C-alpha positions in Angstrom: -7.0 -11.0 -36.3 -7.3 -8.2 -33.7 -4.4 -8.5 -32.1 -5.8 -8.3 -29.1 -4.6 -10.2 -25.8 -6.4 -12.8 -25.0 -9.1 -12.4 -22.4 -8.1 -13.6 -18.8 -8.7 -17.1 -17.8 -10.4 -15.4 -14.7 -12.4 -12.8 -16.3 -16.5 -14.2 -15.0 -15.0 -16.0 -12.5 -15.6 -14.4 -8.9 -13.1 -16.6 -6.7 -10.4 -16.6 -9.5 -10.9 -12.9 -9.9 -10.3 -12.3 -6.2 -7.2 -15.2 -6.6 -5.9 -12.8 -9.7 -6.5 -9.5 -7.5 -4.4 -10.6 -4.7 -1.7 -12.5 -6.8 -1.5 -9.3 -8.4 -1.3 -7.1 -5.3 1.4 -9.4 -4.2 3.3 -9.1 -7.1 4.0 -5.5 -6.5 5.8 -5.9 -4.1 9.4 -7.1 -5.8 8.3 -6.2 -8.6 8.7 -2.3 -9.5 7.2 -1.8 -12.7 3.8 -3.5 -11.2 0.9 -0.5 -10.7 0.8 -2.4 -7.2 4.4 -1.9 -6.4 2.9 2.1 -5.5 -0.4 2.6 -4.5 -2.0 6.1 -3.6 -3.2 5.2 -0.3 -6.3 8.2 0.7 -6.5 9.0 4.4 -8.8 11.6 6.7 -6.6 14.5 7.7 -6.3 15.9 11.2 -8.9 18.7 9.3 -11.4 16.9 8.3 -10.3 17.2 4.5 -9.2 14.2 2.9 -5.7 13.6 2.1 -3.5 11.3 -0.3 -0.3 9.6 -0.7 2.1 7.6 -3.3 3.7 5.0 -1.0 5.6 1.5 -2.1 3.6 -1.5 -0.8 6.2 -3.3 1.8 4.0 -6.9 2.1 1.0 -8.5 1.6 0.0 -11.1 3.1 -2.9 -12.9 1.4 -4.0 -15.2 4.0 -4.2 -12.6 6.6 -6.3 -9.9 4.4 -3.4 -7.1 4.8 -1.0 -4.9 3.4 2.6 -3.3 4.5 3.7 0.2 3.8 6.2 1.7 5.9 6.5 5.4 6.8 8.3 7.5 9.2 7.0 7.9 12.5 7.5 11.8 12.7 5.1 12.0 9.5 1.7 13.7 9.8 0.0 10.9 8.8 1.1 9.0 11.8 -1.4 11.9 13.8 -4.0 11.3 10.9 -4.1 7.2 12.0 -4.3 7.3 15.0 -7.8 9.8 14.5 -8.8 7.4 12.7 -7.4 4.0 11.8 -9.2 3.9 8.0 -8.0 4.4 4.4 -8.8 3.8 0.8 -6.3 2.3 -1.2 -5.7 2.5 -4.7 -3.7 0.6 -7.7 -4.1 0.4 -11.4 -1.8 -1.6 -13.8 -2.0 -0.5 -17.4 -0.4 -3.9 -18.5 -3.1 -5.5 -17.1 -5.7 -3.3 -18.0 -6.7 -3.4 -13.9 -7.6 -1.6 -11.0 -7.8 -2.8 -7.4 -9.6 -0.8 -5.1 -9.7 -1.4 -1.3 -10.6 -0.1 2.2 -9.2 -0.9 5.5 -7.6 -0.3 8.4 -4.2 0.8 9.8 -2.5 -0.5 13.0 1.0 1.2 13.5 3.7 -0.7 14.1 7.4 0.7 16.0 8.3 -1.4 18.2 7.8 -4.5 17.9 8.9 -7.5 16.0 6.4 -6.4 12.9 8.0 -3.8 12.9 11.7 -4.5 13.5 11.3 -7.8 11.2 10.5 -5.1 9.0 13.1 -3.4 9.7 16.1 -5.7 8.7 14.8 -7.0 6.0 14.7 -2.8 4.8 17.7 -2.2 2.0 20.1 0.5 2.9 18.7 3.2 0.5 15.7 3.0 2.3 16.6 3.2 5.4 18.0 6.1 4.9 15.1 8.1 4.2 14.3 7.3 7.7 17.6 9.1 9.1 16.2 12.8 8.0 16.8 15.6 9.6 14.7 17.7 10.2 12.1 16.3 10.9 9.5 15.3 7.2 7.0 17.7 6.6 8.9 20.7 8.8 9.2 24.2 7.2 13.3 24.3 5.7 14.8 27.2 4.2 16.2 26.1 0.6 14.4 23.1 -0.9 18.4 20.9 0.2 18.5 22.4 3.6 18.1 19.0 5.3 19.8 16.5 6.2 20.7 12.8 4.8 22.7 9.8 6.4 25.1 8.0 3.6 23.7 4.4 3.1 27.6 3.4 4.0 27.2 5.0 7.5 25.9 2.6 9.7 25.6 4.3 12.7 23.7 6.7 10.7 21.3 4.3 9.4 20.4 2.7 12.7 20.1 5.9 14.5 16.8 6.4 11.5 15.4 2.6 13.6 13.6 5.3 15.9 11.9 7.2 13.3 10.5 3.8 11.8 7.1 2.6 11.4 5.9 -1.2 9.7 2.2 0.0 9.1 -0.6 -2.8 8.7 -3.6 -1.7 7.1 -6.5 -4.9 7.5 -8.6 -5.4 4.0 -12.3 -5.1 4.6 -12.9 -5.3 1.1 -12.0 -4.8 -2.4 -12.9 -4.4 -5.8 -11.6 -5.3 -8.7 -12.1 -3.4 -12.0 -11.1 -5.2 -15.6 -10.9 -3.3 -18.3 -11.5 -5.4 -21.9 -13.4 -4.2 -25.4 -15.6 -7.0 -24.7 -16.6 -6.2 -22.1 -15.6 -5.0 -18.4 -16.0 -7.0 -15.1 -16.2 -5.5 -11.9 -16.9 -7.2 -9.1 -17.4 -6.2 -5.1 -15.4 -8.6 -1.9 -16.0 -7.8 1.6 -15.7 -9.7 4.6 -17.1 -9.3 7.9 -15.9 -9.0 11.3 -16.4 -13.0 11.8 -14.2 -12.6 8.1 -16.8 -14.4 6.4 -16.9 -13.3 2.8 -19.8 -11.6 0.4 -18.8 -11.6 -3.2 -21.1 -10.2 -5.9 -20.9 -8.5 -9.6 -21.5 -5.0 -10.4 -21.9 -3.3 -13.4 -18.9 -1.7 -14.8 
């Protein structure tokens, strides 16, 4: 008896690996303990240098090959994404021993049905983040020199709607790395402009 967890059924199956990755990402939306609940999202800053941020995964649409996060329209990453919409997403779940890396492009949704649906589905504790004053990234005199609306202040919460943006990331490639004592497994999945999939194994 080694005490090691059994290998997953999808370990040596490319379609199964892809399906498992999407399933784990979808679980990350609702499971705060999942490593995929808070991926690192990297992009290119206005100065050409890389930028990385931990963000909360708010939605996954497997059929559309997209992920969704939320942000404040006043934040610097909005200007960065408008200048260069490419993003790189990194998630790792220690329990699953699985790393997922994704390449995609963002589309910003502020005054449309996508943003409104995301806002209506957000809890009060999330909505308060978009009503802060001054704007995120502004220089302040002290650590607590900013105002945060109360979750019980309905009017204050709705005021944050003007700053709220849903960010949809259209995925162009997905790379998985499964770590196992018996042998790691690494796979790359990519989609062309027409949506055709190419899948292949890589050396870990």
